[in-house]
C-alpha positions as CSV (number, residue, x, y, z in Angstrom):
1,X,198.2,-143.9,-56.7
2,X,200.1,-146.9,-54.2
3,X,203.4,-145.0,-53.5
4,X,205.9,-147.4,-52.1
5,X,207.5,-147.2,-49.1
6,X,210.9,-147.8,-49.4
7,X,212.2,-150.3,-46.8
8,X,216.5,-151.3,-45.8
9,X,217.7,-153.9,-47.7
10,X,218.0,-157.1,-45.8
11,X,221.2,-157.7,-44.3
12,X,223.6,-160.9,-45.5
13,X,221.0,-164.0,-44.1
14,X,218.2,-162.1,-43.1
15,X,219.1,-160.9,-39.6
16,X,219.4,-157.7,-38.6
17,X,222.0,-156.8,-35.8
18,X,220.5,-153.1,-35.1
19,X,216.9,-154.8,-33.9
20,X,216.4,-154.9,-30.1
21,X,217.2,-158.0,-28.7
22,X,216.6,-159.6,-24.9
23,X,219.1,-162.5,-23.6
24,X,217.3,-164.9,-21.2
25,X,219.6,-166.7,-18.7
26,X,219.0,-170.4,-18.5
27,X,216.5,-172.1,-16.7
28,X,218.5,-175.3,-15.6
29,X,217.0,-176.2,-12.1
30,X,220.9,-177.4,-11.5
31,X,222.1,-173.9,-10.7
32,X,220.5,-172.4,-7.9
33,X,221.4,-169.0,-9.0
34,X,221.8,-167.7,-13.1
35,X,225.3,-166.3,-13.8
36,X,223.1,-163.0,-14.9
37,X,219.7,-161.9,-15.0
38,X,217.0,-161.0,-18.2
39,X,218.9,-158.1,-20.0
40,X,217.1,-156.0,-23.0
41,X,219.8,-154.2,-25.5
42,X,219.0,-151.8,-28.1
43,X,220.8,-153.4,-30.4
44,X,221.1,-157.4,-31.5
45,X,224.7,-157.0,-32.1
46,X,225.1,-155.6,-28.4
47,X,223.6,-158.9,-26.9
48,X,225.2,-160.9,-29.0
49,X,228.6,-159.5,-28.1
50,X,227.8,-159.8,-24.4
51,X,226.9,-163.6,-24.1
52,X,229.7,-164.3,-26.3
53,X,232.1,-162.1,-24.8
54,X,231.0,-161.7,-21.0
55,X,229.1,-164.9,-20.1
56,X,230.8,-167.8,-18.9
57,X,229.9,-170.8,-21.0
58,X,228.2,-173.0,-18.0
59,X,225.8,-169.6,-18.2
60,X,225.9,-169.2,-22.4
61,X,224.8,-173.2,-22.3
62,X,221.0,-172.7,-21.0
63,X,220.7,-169.3,-22.2
64,X,218.9,-167.9,-25.3
65,X,218.6,-164.6,-27.2
66,X,215.2,-163.3,-29.1
67,X,215.1,-161.1,-31.5
68,X,211.7,-159.8,-33.3
69,X,210.0,-163.3,-31.7
70,X,213.3,-165.3,-33.0
71,X,215.3,-167.0,-31.0
72,X,218.5,-168.5,-30.4
73,X,220.2,-171.0,-28.6
74,X,224.1,-170.9,-27.9
75,X,224.9,-172.5,-30.8
76,X,222.5,-169.9,-33.0
77,X,224.2,-166.7,-30.8
78,X,227.6,-168.4,-31.6
79,X,226.5,-168.6,-35.4
80,X,225.5,-164.8,-35.3
81,X,228.8,-164.1,-33.6
82,X,231.0,-165.6,-36.6
83,X,228.7,-164.3,-39.4
84,X,231.1,-162.1,-41.9
85,X,227.5,-159.8,-41.4
86,X,228.3,-159.1,-37.7
87,X,228.9,-155.5,-37.5
88,X,230.8,-154.8,-34.1
89,X,234.6,-155.8,-33.7
90,X,235.4,-158.7,-32.3
91,X,237.9,-159.8,-29.0
92,X,241.1,-160.8,-30.1
93,X,241.5,-164.3,-28.7
94,X,243.5,-165.1,-25.8
95,X,247.0,-166.8,-26.7
């Protein structure tokens, strides 16, 4: 008898915001110093929030997020942040 171990249902869009994530800075030689260094996050949602809400746009331009060997550039990070499945509260837009 093979008993199947239940697995968590996939999240909408197939992305798991609860997975560990790594955020890498730009490697653009135009900037002598990156606006941030390599960072590791316990949850991808926190990495996405940091990238969108805390990084200057020029630093985000060359940065990428890696989650379970999948890489996301700034556009991919923005799509994950804008997704209805994004689990954290978003910062309100400034008027």
